[in-house]
C-alpha positions in Angstrom: 14.4 -109.5 60.6 15.8 -106.3 59.3 13.7 -104.3 56.8 15.5 -103.2 53.7 15.0 -99.6 52.5 15.1 -99.5 48.7 14.3 -95.7 48.4 17.2 -93.3 48.0 17.9 -90.8 50.9 16.9 -87.8 48.9 13.4 -89.1 48.1 11.8 -88.4 51.6 13.2 -84.8 51.5 11.6 -84.2 48.2 8.2 -85.5 49.4 8.6 -83.3 52.5 9.3 -80.3 50.4 6.4 -81.1 48.2 4.0 -81.3 51.1 5.4 -77.9 52.4 4.9 -76.4 49.0 1.3 -77.7 48.9 0.6 -76.3 52.4 2.1 -72.9 51.4 -0.1 -72.9 48.3 -3.2 -73.5 50.4 -2.1 -70.7 52.8 -1.6 -68.3 49.9 -5.0 -69.2 48.6 -6.6 -68.6 52.0 -4.8 -65.3 52.3 -5.8 -64.2 48.8 -9.4 -65.2 49.5 -9.4 -63.3 52.8 -7.9 -60.3 51.2 -10.5 -60.4 48.5 -13.3 -60.8 51.1 -11.8 -57.9 53.0 -11.7 -55.8 49.9 -15.3 -56.6 49.1 -16.3 -55.6 52.7 -14.3 -52.3 52.4 -16.0 -51.5 49.1 -19.4 -52.3 50.5 -18.8 -50.1 53.5 -17.4 -47.4 51.3 -20.5 -47.5 49.1 -22.7 -47.4 52.2 -20.8 -44.4 53.5 -21.0 -42.7 50.1 -24.7 -43.3 50.0 -25.1 -41.9 53.6 -23.0 -38.8 52.8 -25.1 -38.3 49.6 -28.3 -38.6 51.7 -26.9 -36.1 54.2 -26.0 -33.7 51.4 -29.5 -34.0 50.0 -31.0 -33.3 53.4 -28.6 -30.4 53.9 -29.6 -29.0 50.5 -33.3 -29.4 51.3 -32.7 -27.7 54.7 -30.9 -24.8 53.0 -33.7 -24.3 50.5 -36.2 -24.3 53.4 -34.1 -21.7 55.3 -33.9 -19.6 52.1 -37.6 -19.8 51.7 -38.1 -18.8 55.3 -35.7 -15.9 55.0 -37.6 -14.7 51.9 -40.9 -15.1 53.7 -39.6 -13.1 56.7 -38.3 -10.4 54.3 -41.7 -10.2 52.5 -43.4 -10.0 55.9 -41.1 -7.1 56.9 -41.8 -5.4 53.6 -45.5 -5.8 54.0 -45.3 -4.4 57.5 -43.4 -1.4 56.3 -45.9 -0.9 53.4 -48.8 -1.2 55.9 -47.2 1.4 58.2 -46.5 3.7 55.3 -50.0 3.4 54.0 -51.3 4.0 57.5 -49.1 7.1 57.9 -50.0 8.3 54.4 -53.7 8.0 55.1 -53.3 10.3 58.1 -51.2 12.6 56.1 -53.7 12.9 53.3 -56.6 13.4 55.7 -54.7 16.1 57.6 -53.8 17.8 54.3 -57.5 17.9 53.3 -58.5 19.3 56.7 -55.8 22.0 56.5 -56.9 23.0 53.0 -60.6 23.3 54.1 -59.7 25.2 57.2 -57.5 27.7 55.4 -60.2 28.3 52.9 -62.5 29.2 55.7 -60.3 31.5 57.8 -58.3 33.3 55.0 -59.5 36.9 54.4 -60.9 37.5 50.9 -57.9 39.6 49.9 -55.2 37.3 51.3 -52.8 35.7 48.9 -51.0 32.4 49.5 -47.4 32.4 48.4 -46.1 29.1 49.7 -47.3 26.2 51.8 -44.7 23.6 53.1 -45.7 20.4 55.0 -43.3 18.2 57.0 -44.0 15.2 59.1 -42.5 15.1 62.6 -42.3 12.2 65.0 -41.9 12.5 68.8 -40.8 9.4 70.6 -42.0 8.7 74.1 -39.5 9.2 76.9 -39.2 7.3 80.2 -36.9 6.2 82.9 -34.4 3.4 82.9 -34.8 -0.3 83.5 -36.4 -3.2 81.7 -39.9 -2.3 82.8 -39.5 1.2 81.5 -38.2 -0.1 78.2 -41.2 -2.4 77.8 -43.5 0.5 78.6 -41.9 2.6 75.9 -42.3 -0.1 73.3 -46.0 -0.3 74.1 -46.5 3.4 73.6 -47.3 4.9 70.2 -45.1 7.5 68.6 -46.6 10.9 68.5 -46.8 11.9 64.8 -47.7 15.4 63.7 -47.7 17.5 60.5 -45.7 20.7 60.7 -47.0 23.4 58.4 -45.2 26.6 57.2 -47.4 29.1 55.4 -46.2 32.2 53.6 -48.8 34.7 52.4 -49.7 38.4 51.8 -52.5 40.5 53.1 -53.5 44.1 52.4 -53.2 45.4 56.0 -52.0 44.4 59.5 -55.7 44.1 60.6 -56.3 41.4 58.0 -53.2 39.6 59.3 -54.3 39.8 62.9 -57.8 38.5 61.9 -56.3 35.6 60.1 -54.0 34.6 63.0 -56.9 34.9 65.5 -59.1 32.6 63.4 -56.3 30.2 62.8 -55.5 29.9 66.5 -59.1 29.3 67.3 -59.2 26.0 65.3 -59.2 23.1 67.8 -56.9 20.9 65.8 -54.3 23.6 65.1 -51.4 23.8 67.6 -48.3 25.8 68.2 -49.3 28.8 66.0 -46.3 31.1 65.6 -45.5 33.9 63.2 -41.9 33.8 61.9 -41.8 37.3 60.3 -44.0 40.1 59.0 -42.7 42.7 56.5 -43.8 45.1 53.9 -44.1 43.9 50.3 -44.9 46.0 47.2 -46.8 44.0 44.6 -48.1 45.7 41.4 -47.5 49.1 43.0 -49.6 48.2 46.1 -48.1 48.0 49.5 -49.0 44.8 51.2 -48.0 42.8 54.3 -45.9 39.6 53.7 -45.8 37.1 56.6 -44.8 33.6 57.5 -46.6 31.6 60.1 -46.0 28.0 61.3 -48.3 25.6 63.1 -48.7 21.9 63.6 -51.6 19.3 63.2 -51.6 16.0 65.0 -51.9 13.1 62.6 -53.6 11.0 65.2 -56.3 13.3 66.4 -57.2 15.7 63.6 -61.0 15.9 63.3 -62.7 15.2 60.0 -65.1 17.5 58.2 
């Protein structure tokens, strides 16, 4: 028995197109949902990356502060070392000056006049051969520091000058005594002998009185 079809021909096509439209709608919804999920994941990863970068920046800033504090501490340490070395050198300088003043007061003739007294610190660095071992040995040696003295004065006669130079040269801590010049000088109508003498005193080995 033959079945009769009462539906028009265009009706199945409409139903097929409707199912395709519904399927496409679901696919669009799935794509939109996936895109939204992917966007959320990207935002979450971006937030995590931003937080990580911020943490690294904080650590870097903290490290820079620590380095700055370390540099300041090293600079202060260097300044303290320089100050200590200066104080050490100044102590020897002051002591040597006191010794020289006391010694000159003892050896100067009664009629001798002191016109000028100049003091200058001199440093002599140790010398050695080449090579690493020699360089290390030089670093361990101390610099020889001395006080160079230039004295200008007047005495009545050459005998007084000779006596002063002899007494000055006999002092144990006085070294390299040398007279620069000796000439006549008229002072207040009196003929006197003007002279200049130089000598050195070791800042490391000067005895104390």
